[in-house]
N, C-alpha and C positions, 0 to 999 in steps of 0.2 A: 851092750844094750840090745842088740839084735837077738841074743840068746834069751833075754827076759821076755821080749815080745813073742818069741816062738813058744815058750813055756805057757804064757798067758793064753794064747790061742788054742793050745792043746788041752788046757784045763777046761775051757768052756765056761758056761754060766753056772755059778754056784749059789747064787742068791735066789730067793723065792719071788714069784710074781705077785707080791702082796695085795695090791688093791683088787686085782682080777681073781686071785686065789687066796682067800683069807687063811691064815694059819689056824690050826685047831689047837686049843689049849691042852696041855698035858693033864693026865689024871691027877687029881688032888689040887688043881689050880684054884686059887681063891679069887674069883672074879666078883662081879657086881652083886651085892646082896639084894634080894627081892623080898618084899613084905607081902604076906597073904592076909587079906582082910577077913576072910571067913574063918581062919584059924586063930587070929590074934585075940587075946583076952584083955589087952591093954593093962597087963600087970606091971610093966615097967622094968622087968629084969634086963631087957636088952639096953635100956636107957642107962642103967647104972653100970653095965658091963662095958659100954662103949668108951675106949680110951680117949679119942678126940672129942667126944660129946656131940656127935652129929645127928644123933637120934633124940627126938624130943616129943613130949606129949603135951598137947595144948587143949584147953577147953574154951570153946567160943560158940555162942548162939545155940546152946543146948547140944552141941556135938563135941565128941572127943576126936582129936586128930593126932595120929602118930605120923611124924614127919622124919624122913631120912634124907639127908643131903649128901650127895656123892662128892661135893666139892672138897670136904675135909676128910672123907673116909680113907682109912689106911688099909682097908681090906684084910683086917687081921682075923676075922671070923669069930670073934668073941660073941657077937650078937646071936649067931647061929648056935654056938655051943650052949649058951645059957637059956635059950628059948625051949621051954618044956613042951610046947604045943606044936612045934614045927612051923611056926608062922614066918620065920626068917630062914631063907635058903641062899647060899652062895651059888651063883651060876658060873658058867664058863665064859660069860660075856666080859670082854675087856675094852671094847671100843666105846668110850664114853665122851667123845668129842661133842661139844655143844657151843652154841653162840651166846647163850645166856645162862646165868646161874639158876634161873627158875626151871629150866629144862632138866637140871641135874637134881631135882627133888622128887621124891616119891611120897605121896600122902595117902593114907587110908583113913577113912572116917567111920565113926560109929555114932549113931543117934542115941542120946541118953534120955 
């Protein structure tokens, strides 16, 4: 038992100090998708490519709204792959904790 304690103290701290020093995601990491309203043409390619169906296009009050919900997103990157205009980009962000589901939605609008 004493030998185990000696080894433990010689090793030191091997974990990261996460909240104080956030980890940086590795290259190629598929994090939070972001929608760009100025590049989006509302073609619907990302909607049809999304496996869990968390991207939707709605029309209300003369506006088109493209909505992305992070609640069911599996971060597969299909939306970024099929967007011909570069309106969807996967970021390195992975901290998506929220108190409400409404905070986990991104909406871009276009007046028609």
